[in-house]
C-alpha positions in Angstrom: -26.3 38.9 -15.8 -29.5 38.8 -14.2 -27.9 35.9 -11.9 -25.6 38.7 -10.5 -28.3 41.1 -9.4 -30.1 38.3 -7.6 -27.3 37.5 -5.3 -26.8 40.8 -4.7 -30.4 42.1 -4.1 -30.6 39.1 -1.8 -28.0 40.7 0.1 -30.3 43.6 0.8 -28.8 46.0 -1.6 -31.3 48.0 -3.8 -31.7 47.2 -7.6 -30.7 50.7 -8.4 -27.4 50.3 -6.7 -26.5 47.1 -8.1 -27.3 47.4 -11.6 -24.7 49.9 -12.2 -22.2 47.5 -10.9 -23.0 45.3 -13.8 -22.4 48.0 -16.2 -26.3 49.0 -17.0 -28.5 51.3 -16.0 -32.0 50.6 -14.6 -34.4 51.2 -17.0 -32.2 48.8 -19.5 -32.3 46.3 -16.9 -35.9 46.1 -16.4 -36.3 46.2 -20.3 -33.8 43.4 -20.5 -35.4 41.2 -17.7 -38.7 41.5 -18.9 -37.9 40.4 -22.3 -35.2 37.7 -21.8 -34.5 36.7 -18.5 -36.6 33.4 -19.2 -33.9 32.7 -22.0 -30.7 30.4 -21.2 -27.5 31.7 -22.5 -27.4 29.0 -25.5 -30.8 30.4 -26.6 -29.7 34.1 -26.2 -26.7 33.4 -28.5 -29.0 31.7 -31.1 -31.4 34.9 -30.7 -28.9 37.1 -31.5 -27.6 35.3 -34.6 -31.1 35.3 -35.9 -31.5 38.8 -35.3 -28.2 39.3 -37.3 -29.7 37.1 -40.0 -32.6 39.1 -40.6 -30.7 42.3 -40.3 -28.6 40.8 -43.2 -31.2 40.0 -45.3 -33.3 43.3 -44.9 -30.0 45.1 -46.1 -30.1 43.0 -49.4 -33.4 43.4 -50.0 -33.1 47.2 -49.8 -30.3 47.0 -52.2 -32.2 45.5 -54.9 
């Protein structure tokens, strides 16, 4: 995702015009970039798995 934006901005297109092309709004893109752009693809997948595990554990703890 970040790579697509990098390529298009290198071609001279402003971020505000590029980000909607990848299906995001500008604010979401900047939040994503600040939080996750340093991660590789497999790291992002693992992070999402861990977040899902935590969410599942919290929902089970609330039921008790």
